[in-house]
FIKETOR-110904 format. One record per residue: residue number from 1; x, y, z of N, C-alpha, C in turn. Coordinates in Angstrom, 3 decimals. Layout:
<selo nr="NUM" n_east="X" n_north="Y" n_up="Z" ca_east="X" ca_north="Y" ca_up="Z" c_east="X" c_north="Y" c_up="Z"/>
...
This chain:
<selo nr="1" n_east="0.840" n_north="-1.180" n_up="0.000" ca_east="0.000" ca_north="0.000" ca_up="0.000" c_east="0.886" c_north="1.245" c_up="0.000"/>
<selo nr="2" n_east="1.093" n_north="1.754" n_up="-1.165" ca_east="2.031" ca_north="2.855" ca_up="-1.356" c_east="1.568" c_north="4.182" c_up="-0.779"/>
<selo nr="3" n_east="0.271" n_north="4.358" n_up="-0.606" ca_east="-0.244" ca_north="5.655" ca_up="-0.158" c_east="-0.761" c_north="5.623" c_up="1.275"/>
<selo nr="4" n_east="-0.402" n_north="4.604" n_up="2.019" ca_east="-0.857" ca_north="4.498" ca_up="3.406" c_east="-0.416" c_north="5.732" c_up="4.198"/>
<selo nr="5" n_east="-1.368" n_north="6.296" n_up="4.955" ca_east="-1.093" ca_north="7.485" ca_up="5.750" c_east="-1.257" c_north="8.796" c_up="4.997"/>
<selo nr="6" n_east="-1.563" n_north="8.733" n_up="3.717" ca_east="-1.767" ca_north="9.939" ca_up="2.901" c_east="-3.257" c_north="10.211" c_up="2.767"/>
<selo nr="7" n_east="-3.611" n_north="11.484" n_up="2.570" ca_east="-5.000" ca_north="11.883" ca_up="2.338" c_east="-5.106" c_north="12.382" c_up="0.905"/>
<selo nr="8" n_east="-6.090" n_north="11.872" n_up="0.179" ca_east="-6.337" ca_north="12.298" ca_up="-1.194" c_east="-7.726" c_north="12.916" c_up="-1.277"/>
<selo nr="9" n_east="-7.814" n_north="14.096" n_up="-1.866" ca_east="-9.097" ca_north="14.748" ca_up="-2.112" c_east="-9.367" c_north="14.619" c_up="-3.606"/>
<selo nr="10" n_east="-10.459" n_north="13.943" n_up="-3.955" ca_east="-10.792" ca_north="13.716" ca_up="-5.361" c_east="-12.070" c_north="14.472" c_up="-5.677"/>
<selo nr="11" n_east="-11.943" n_north="15.523" n_up="-6.486" ca_east="-13.127" ca_north="16.257" ca_up="-6.917" c_east="-13.676" c_north="15.576" c_up="-8.164"/>
<selo nr="12" n_east="-14.973" n_north="15.661" n_up="-8.329" ca_east="-15.614" ca_north="14.979" ca_up="-9.451" c_east="-15.649" c_north="13.475" c_up="-9.237"/>
<selo nr="13" n_east="-15.682" n_north="13.057" n_up="-7.970" ca_east="-15.556" ca_north="11.643" ca_up="-7.622" c_east="-16.852" c_north="10.851" c_up="-7.748"/>
<selo nr="14" n_east="-17.946" n_north="11.485" n_up="-8.116" ca_east="-19.229" ca_north="10.791" ca_up="-8.157" c_east="-19.330" c_north="9.777" c_up="-9.288"/>
<selo nr="15" n_east="-18.574" n_north="9.993" n_up="-10.355" ca_east="-18.710" ca_north="9.105" ca_up="-11.510" c_east="-17.501" c_north="9.229" c_up="-12.420"/>
<selo nr="16" n_east="-17.429" n_north="8.351" n_up="-13.370" ca_east="-16.413" ca_north="8.425" ca_up="-14.418" c_east="-14.979" c_north="8.343" c_up="-13.921"/>
<selo nr="17" n_east="-14.137" n_north="9.189" n_up="-14.489" ca_east="-12.712" ca_north="9.182" ca_up="-14.166" c_east="-12.474" c_north="9.504" c_up="-12.697"/>
<selo nr="18" n_east="-13.210" n_north="10.474" n_up="-12.146" ca_east="-13.049" ca_north="10.823" ca_up="-10.737" c_east="-13.338" c_north="9.648" c_up="-9.825"/>
<selo nr="19" n_east="-14.384" n_north="8.896" n_up="-10.135" ca_east="-14.726" ca_north="7.707" ca_up="-9.350" c_east="-13.600" c_north="6.680" c_up="-9.436"/>
<selo nr="20" n_east="-13.109" n_north="6.432" n_up="-10.646" ca_east="-12.036" ca_north="5.461" ca_up="-10.845" c_east="-10.772" c_north="5.865" c_up="-10.093"/>
<selo nr="21" n_east="-10.459" n_north="7.157" n_up="-10.113" ca_east="-9.277" ca_north="7.644" ca_up="-9.392" c_east="-9.466" c_north="7.440" c_up="-7.891"/>
<selo nr="22" n_east="-10.637" n_north="7.797" n_up="-7.369" ca_east="-10.909" ca_north="7.630" ca_up="-5.937" c_east="-10.765" c_north="6.171" c_up="-5.518"/>
<selo nr="23" n_east="-11.337" n_north="5.258" n_up="-6.301" ca_east="-11.253" ca_north="3.836" ca_up="-5.971" c_east="-9.811" c_north="3.341" c_up="-6.035"/>
<selo nr="24" n_east="-9.065" n_north="3.792" n_up="-7.024" ca_east="-7.660" ca_north="3.405" ca_up="-7.148" c_east="-6.821" c_north="3.901" c_up="-5.981"/>
<selo nr="25" n_east="-7.038" n_north="5.140" n_up="-5.574" ca_east="-6.305" ca_north="5.695" ca_up="-4.431" c_east="-6.641" c_north="4.934" c_up="-3.155"/>
<selo nr="26" n_east="-7.908" n_north="4.573" n_up="-2.994" ca_east="-8.313" ca_north="3.788" ca_up="-1.831" c_east="-7.656" c_north="2.425" c_up="-1.804"/>
<selo nr="27" n_east="-7.560" n_north="1.786" n_up="-2.967" ca_east="-6.892" ca_north="0.472" ca_up="-3.058" c_east="-5.420" c_north="0.573" c_up="-2.673"/>
<selo nr="28" n_east="-4.819" n_north="1.733" n_up="-2.934" ca_east="-3.408" ca_north="1.941" ca_up="-2.616" c_east="-3.184" c_north="2.398" c_up="-1.177"/>
<selo nr="29" n_east="-4.264" n_north="2.492" n_up="-0.386" ca_east="-4.126" ca_north="2.781" ca_up="1.032" c_east="-4.365" c_north="4.210" c_up="1.462"/>
<selo nr="30" n_east="-4.694" n_north="5.102" n_up="0.533" ca_east="-4.943" ca_north="6.499" ca_up="0.893" c_east="-6.279" c_north="6.649" c_up="1.620"/>
<selo nr="31" n_east="-6.343" n_north="7.624" n_up="2.511" ca_east="-7.626" ca_north="8.069" ca_up="3.055" c_east="-8.204" c_north="8.975" c_up="1.986"/>
<selo nr="32" n_east="-9.424" n_north="8.716" n_up="1.556" ca_east="-9.973" ca_north="9.412" ca_up="0.391" c_east="-11.169" c_north="10.271" c_up="0.776"/>
<selo nr="33" n_east="-11.117" n_north="11.535" n_up="0.358" ca_east="-12.273" ca_north="12.424" ca_up="0.451" c_east="-12.860" c_north="12.486" c_up="-0.943"/>
<selo nr="34" n_east="-14.094" n_north="11.992" n_up="-1.095" ca_east="-14.775" ca_north="12.085" ca_up="-2.373" c_east="-15.610" c_north="13.359" c_up="-2.343"/>
<selo nr="35" n_east="-15.385" n_north="14.222" n_up="-3.308" ca_east="-16.094" ca_north="15.500" ca_up="-3.352" c_east="-16.765" c_north="15.666" c_up="-4.702"/>
<selo nr="36" n_east="-18.032" n_north="16.020" n_up="-4.668" ca_east="-18.768" ca_north="16.227" ca_up="-5.904" c_east="-20.054" c_north="16.979" c_up="-5.584"/>
<selo nr="37" n_east="-20.565" n_north="17.705" n_up="-6.560" ca_east="-21.833" ca_north="18.409" ca_up="-6.377" c_east="-23.014" c_north="17.447" c_up="-6.356"/>
<selo nr="38" n_east="-22.793" n_north="16.201" n_up="-6.792" ca_east="-23.819" ca_north="15.156" ca_up="-6.737" c_east="-23.578" c_north="14.349" c_up="-5.454"/>
<selo nr="39" n_east="-24.041" n_north="14.885" n_up="-4.348" ca_east="-23.713" ca_north="14.318" ca_up="-3.037" c_east="-24.131" c_north="12.866" c_up="-2.901"/>
<selo nr="40" n_east="-25.315" n_north="12.502" n_up="-3.389" ca_east="-25.759" ca_north="11.111" ca_up="-3.248" c_east="-24.813" c_north="10.138" c_up="-3.944"/>
<selo nr="41" n_east="-24.317" n_north="10.515" n_up="-5.113" ca_east="-23.394" ca_north="9.646" ca_up="-5.841" c_east="-22.023" c_north="9.593" c_up="-5.172"/>
<selo nr="42" n_east="-21.539" n_north="10.719" n_up="-4.675" ca_east="-20.223" ca_north="10.715" ca_up="-4.033" c_east="-20.277" c_north="9.962" c_up="-2.704"/>
<selo nr="43" n_east="-21.437" n_north="9.985" n_up="-2.035" ca_east="-21.597" ca_north="9.181" ca_up="-0.821" c_east="-21.560" c_north="7.695" c_up="-1.164"/>
<selo nr="44" n_east="-22.108" n_north="7.341" n_up="-2.308" ca_east="-22.088" ca_north="5.957" ca_up="-2.754" c_east="-20.658" c_north="5.486" c_up="-3.028"/>
<selo nr="45" n_east="-19.857" n_north="6.341" n_up="-3.641" ca_east="-18.452" ca_north="6.001" ca_up="-3.903" c_east="-17.695" c_north="5.861" c_up="-2.583"/>
<selo nr="46" n_east="-17.942" n_north="6.767" n_up="-1.633" ca_east="-17.291" ca_north="6.668" ca_up="-0.319" c_east="-17.689" c_north="5.373" c_up="0.378"/>
<selo nr="47" n_east="-18.956" n_north="4.994" n_up="0.272" ca_east="-19.423" ca_north="3.742" ca_up="0.874" c_east="-18.752" c_north="2.541" c_up="0.211"/>
<selo nr="48" n_east="-18.579" n_north="2.612" n_up="-1.099" ca_east="-17.894" ca_north="1.533" ca_up="-1.825" c_east="-16.443" c_north="1.405" c_up="-1.353"/>
<selo nr="49" n_east="-15.787" n_north="2.536" n_up="-1.148" ca_east="-14.421" ca_north="2.527" ca_up="-0.632" c_east="-14.371" c_north="1.911" c_up="0.763"/>
<selo nr="50" n_east="-15.304" n_north="2.315" n_up="1.612" ca_east="-15.345" ca_north="1.791" ca_up="2.978" c_east="-15.597" c_north="0.287" c_up="2.982"/>
<selo nr="51" n_east="-16.474" n_north="-0.178" n_up="2.102" ca_east="-16.752" ca_north="-1.616" ca_up="1.997" c_east="-15.510" c_north="-2.397" c_up="1.594"/>
<selo nr="52" n_east="-14.635" n_north="-1.749" n_up="0.838" ca_east="-13.390" ca_north="-2.390" ca_up="0.398" c_east="-12.282" c_north="-2.256" c_up="1.437"/>
<selo nr="53" n_east="-12.587" n_north="-1.599" n_up="2.573" ca_east="-11.608" ca_north="-1.481" ca_up="3.649" c_east="-10.850" c_north="-0.176" c_up="3.703"/>
<selo nr="54" n_east="-11.168" n_north="0.762" n_up="2.828" ca_east="-10.478" ca_north="2.058" ca_up="2.825" c_east="-11.198" c_north="3.051" c_up="3.738"/>
<selo nr="55" n_east="-10.457" n_north="4.028" n_up="4.233" ca_east="-11.072" ca_north="5.129" ca_up="4.968" c_east="-11.536" c_north="6.148" c_up="3.939"/>
<selo nr="56" n_east="-12.800" n_north="6.544" n_up="4.025" ca_east="-13.346" ca_north="7.467" ca_up="3.032" c_east="-14.388" c_north="8.376" c_up="3.661"/>
<selo nr="57" n_east="-14.493" n_north="9.575" n_up="3.106" ca_east="-15.415" ca_north="10.590" ca_up="3.570" c_east="-15.991" c_north="11.293" c_up="2.350"/>
<selo nr="58" n_east="-17.306" n_north="11.431" n_up="2.276" ca_east="-17.953" ca_north="12.145" ca_up="1.175" c_east="-18.234" c_north="13.581" c_up="1.601"/>
<selo nr="59" n_east="-17.951" n_north="14.523" n_up="0.715" ca_east="-18.171" ca_north="15.934" ca_up="0.992" c_east="-18.827" c_north="16.616" c_up="-0.196"/>
<selo nr="60" n_east="-19.643" n_north="17.590" n_up="0.104" ca_east="-20.218" ca_north="18.456" ca_up="-0.921" c_east="-19.341" c_north="19.705" c_up="-0.968"/>
<selo nr="61" n_east="-18.571" n_north="19.908" n_up="-2.037" ca_east="-17.701" ca_north="21.089" ca_up="-2.085" c_east="-18.510" c_north="22.355" c_up="-2.236"/>
<selo nr="62" n_east="-17.948" n_north="23.448" n_up="-1.734" ca_east="-18.596" ca_north="24.749" ca_up="-1.913" c_east="-18.347" c_north="25.213" c_up="-3.327"/>
<selo nr="63" n_east="-19.347" n_north="25.864" n_up="-3.895" ca_east="-19.144" ca_north="26.461" ca_up="-5.213" c_east="-18.319" c_north="27.724" c_up="-5.036"/>
<selo nr="64" n_east="-17.299" n_north="27.906" n_up="-5.865" ca_east="-16.531" ca_north="29.147" ca_up="-5.785" c_east="-17.414" c_north="30.348" c_up="-6.131"/>
<selo nr="65" n_east="-17.120" n_north="31.463" n_up="-5.551" ca_east="-17.852" ca_north="32.683" ca_up="-5.868" c_east="-17.677" c_north="32.960" c_up="-7.352"/>
<selo nr="66" n_east="-18.764" n_north="33.234" n_up="-8.039" ca_east="-18.689" ca_north="33.525" ca_up="-9.464" c_east="-18.752" c_north="32.285" c_up="-10.341"/>
<selo nr="67" n_east="-18.839" n_north="31.102" n_up="-9.740" ca_east="-18.902" ca_north="29.858" ca_up="-10.511" c_east="-20.222" c_north="29.785" c_up="-11.255"/>
<selo nr="68" n_east="-20.182" n_north="29.232" n_up="-12.455" ca_east="-21.404" ca_north="29.080" ca_up="-13.244" c_east="-22.411" c_north="28.230" c_up="-12.483"/>
<selo nr="69" n_east="-23.625" n_north="28.704" n_up="-12.343" ca_east="-24.635" ca_north="27.987" ca_up="-11.579" c_east="-25.673" c_north="27.311" c_up="-12.466"/>
<selo nr="70" n_east="-25.685" n_north="27.629" n_up="-13.731" ca_east="-26.671" ca_north="27.057" ca_up="-14.640" c_east="-25.954" c_north="26.392" c_up="-15.801"/>
<selo nr="71" n_east="-26.515" n_north="25.305" n_up="-16.281" ca_east="-25.894" ca_north="24.564" ca_up="-17.382" c_east="-25.608" c_north="25.504" c_up="-18.555"/>
<selo nr="72" n_east="-26.489" n_north="26.445" n_up="-18.838" ca_east="-26.283" ca_north="27.349" ca_up="-19.965" c_east="-25.087" c_north="28.265" c_up="-19.757"/>
<selo nr="73" n_east="-24.667" n_north="28.463" n_up="-18.489" ca_east="-23.526" ca_north="29.319" ca_up="-18.190" c_east="-22.202" c_north="28.566" c_up="-18.247"/>
<selo nr="74" n_east="-22.229" n_north="27.244" n_up="-18.346" ca_east="-21.007" ca_north="26.455" ca_up="-18.265" c_east="-20.056" c_north="26.690" c_up="-19.438"/>
<selo nr="75" n_east="-20.547" n_north="27.245" n_up="-20.543" ca_east="-19.704" ca_north="27.459" ca_up="-21.711" c_east="-18.996" c_north="28.812" c_up="-21.699"/>
<selo nr="76" n_east="-19.152" n_north="29.556" n_up="-20.594" ca_east="-18.503" ca_north="30.862" ca_up="-20.529" c_east="-16.992" c_north="30.714" c_up="-20.505"/>
<selo nr="77" n_east="-16.313" n_north="31.694" n_up="-21.038" ca_east="-14.851" ca_north="31.703" ca_up="-20.992" c_east="-14.407" c_north="31.854" c_up="-19.539"/>
<selo nr="78" n_east="-13.244" n_north="31.293" n_up="-19.181" ca_east="-12.784" ca_north="31.363" ca_up="-17.793" c_east="-12.735" c_north="32.775" c_up="-17.224"/>
<selo nr="79" n_east="-12.370" n_north="33.771" n_up="-18.048" ca_east="-12.288" ca_north="35.127" ca_up="-17.514" c_east="-13.664" c_north="35.711" c_up="-17.218"/>
<selo nr="80" n_east="-14.724" n_north="35.101" n_up="-17.747" ca_east="-16.076" ca_north="35.557" ca_up="-17.452" c_east="-16.576" c_north="35.005" c_up="-16.117"/>
<selo nr="81" n_east="-15.931" n_north="33.979" n_up="-15.617" ca_east="-16.357" ca_north="33.354" ca_up="-14.360" c_east="-15.944" c_north="34.222" c_up="-13.176"/>
<selo nr="82" n_east="-14.844" n_north="34.889" n_up="-13.267" ca_east="-14.387" ca_north="35.758" ca_up="-12.191" c_east="-12.966" c_north="35.430" c_up="-11.795"/>
<selo nr="83" n_east="-12.174" n_north="36.481" n_up="-11.543" ca_east="-10.770" ca_north="36.297" ca_up="-11.199" c_east="-10.572" c_north="35.532" c_up="-9.908"/>
<selo nr="84" n_east="-11.522" n_north="35.616" n_up="-8.997" ca_east="-11.360" ca_north="35.004" ca_up="-7.683" c_east="-11.843" c_north="33.560" c_up="-7.638"/>
<selo nr="85" n_east="-12.339" n_north="33.019" n_up="-8.740" ca_east="-12.868" ca_north="31.648" ca_up="-8.728" c_east="-11.791" c_north="30.628" c_up="-8.391"/>
<selo nr="86" n_east="-10.586" n_north="30.783" n_up="-8.951" ca_east="-9.513" ca_north="29.828" ca_up="-8.680" c_east="-9.116" c_north="29.881" c_up="-7.214"/>
<selo nr="87" n_east="-8.969" n_north="31.076" n_up="-6.659" ca_east="-8.639" ca_north="31.211" ca_up="-5.240" c_east="-9.700" c_north="30.593" c_up="-4.355"/>
<selo nr="88" n_east="-10.960" n_north="30.768" n_up="-4.707" ca_east="-12.051" ca_north="30.182" ca_up="-3.933" c_east="-12.028" c_north="28.667" c_up="-4.021"/>
<selo nr="89" n_east="-11.685" n_north="28.141" n_up="-5.198" ca_east="-11.590" ca_north="26.692" ca_up="-5.357" c_east="-10.492" c_north="26.130" c_up="-4.482"/>
<selo nr="90" n_east="-9.351" n_north="26.801" n_up="-4.431" ca_east="-8.254" ca_north="26.339" ca_up="-3.588" c_east="-8.638" c_north="26.386" c_up="-2.121"/>
<selo nr="91" n_east="-9.383" n_north="27.402" n_up="-1.723" ca_east="-9.857" ca_north="27.485" ca_up="-0.345" c_east="-10.772" c_north="26.305" c_up="-0.033"/>
<selo nr="92" n_east="-11.634" n_north="25.937" n_up="-0.966" ca_east="-12.522" ca_north="24.790" ca_up="-0.770" c_east="-11.730" c_north="23.498" c_up="-0.624"/>
<selo nr="93" n_east="-10.690" n_north="23.325" n_up="-1.444" ca_east="-9.858" ca_north="22.121" ca_up="-1.350" c_east="-9.143" c_north="22.083" c_up="-0.005"/>
<selo nr="94" n_east="-8.624" n_north="23.222" n_up="0.444" ca_east="-7.968" ca_north="23.264" ca_up="1.760" c_east="-8.951" c_north="22.882" c_up="2.863"/>
<selo nr="95" n_east="-10.174" n_north="23.373" n_up="2.790" ca_east="-11.194" ca_north="23.053" ca_up="3.803" c_east="-11.525" c_north="21.571" c_up="3.767"/>
<selo nr="96" n_east="-11.644" n_north="20.981" n_up="2.581" ca_east="-11.924" ca_north="19.544" ca_up="2.475" c_east="-10.774" c_north="18.729" c_up="3.059"/>
<selo nr="97" n_east="-9.534" n_north="19.153" n_up="2.765" ca_east="-8.368" ca_north="18.444" ca_up="3.286" c_east="-8.323" c_north="18.529" c_up="4.797"/>
<selo nr="98" n_east="-8.590" n_north="19.709" n_up="5.335" ca_east="-8.604" ca_north="19.893" ca_up="6.786" c_east="-9.662" c_north="18.985" c_up="7.431"/>
<selo nr="99" n_east="-10.836" n_north="18.922" n_up="6.813" ca_east="-11.909" ca_north="18.054" ca_up="7.316" c_east="-11.476" c_north="16.601" c_up="7.292"/>
<selo nr="100" n_east="-10.839" n_north="16.188" n_up="6.195" ca_east="-10.406" ca_north="14.799" ca_up="6.051" c_east="-9.358" c_north="14.428" c_up="7.086"/>
<selo nr="101" n_east="-8.390" n_north="15.293" n_up="7.280" ca_east="-7.330" ca_north="15.012" ca_up="8.229" c_east="-7.879" c_north="14.976" c_up="9.647"/>
<selo nr="102" n_east="-8.780" n_north="15.915" n_up="9.961" ca_east="-9.368" ca_north="15.975" ca_up="11.293" c_east="-10.224" c_north="14.763" c_up="11.586"/>
<selo nr="103" n_east="-10.990" n_north="14.292" n_up="10.626" ca_east="-11.879" ca_north="13.154" ca_up="10.876" c_east="-11.137" c_north="11.829" c_up="10.807"/>
<selo nr="104" n_east="-9.975" n_north="11.807" n_up="10.147" ca_east="-9.226" ca_north="10.563" ca_up="10.018" c_east="-8.289" c_north="10.349" c_up="11.194"/>
<selo nr="105" n_east="-8.107" n_north="11.364" n_up="12.005" ca_east="-7.171" ca_north="11.253" ca_up="13.142" c_east="-7.767" c_north="10.460" c_up="14.268"/>
């Protein structure tokens, strides 16, 4: 288990590539935080990880300020989303990591 003692935060973990990455990290021994706006699906992935013996926590990430809220807005250019969106995303990842480390201790 190469990642034993490490915490991995996987955004987009509810399905597809994000789900596969989360499951792979769990198999390698990482404590995994599954984060996705589809909370029911990300909870299912966390439960699957736990059933396989991994430590896992499902979280609903905060939307960054200025993030597109409607499907029709998703095609906007990055500069239309807002300069502070990246900083807000990093703050959300830090909060998820802090939660994961605190609950895994």
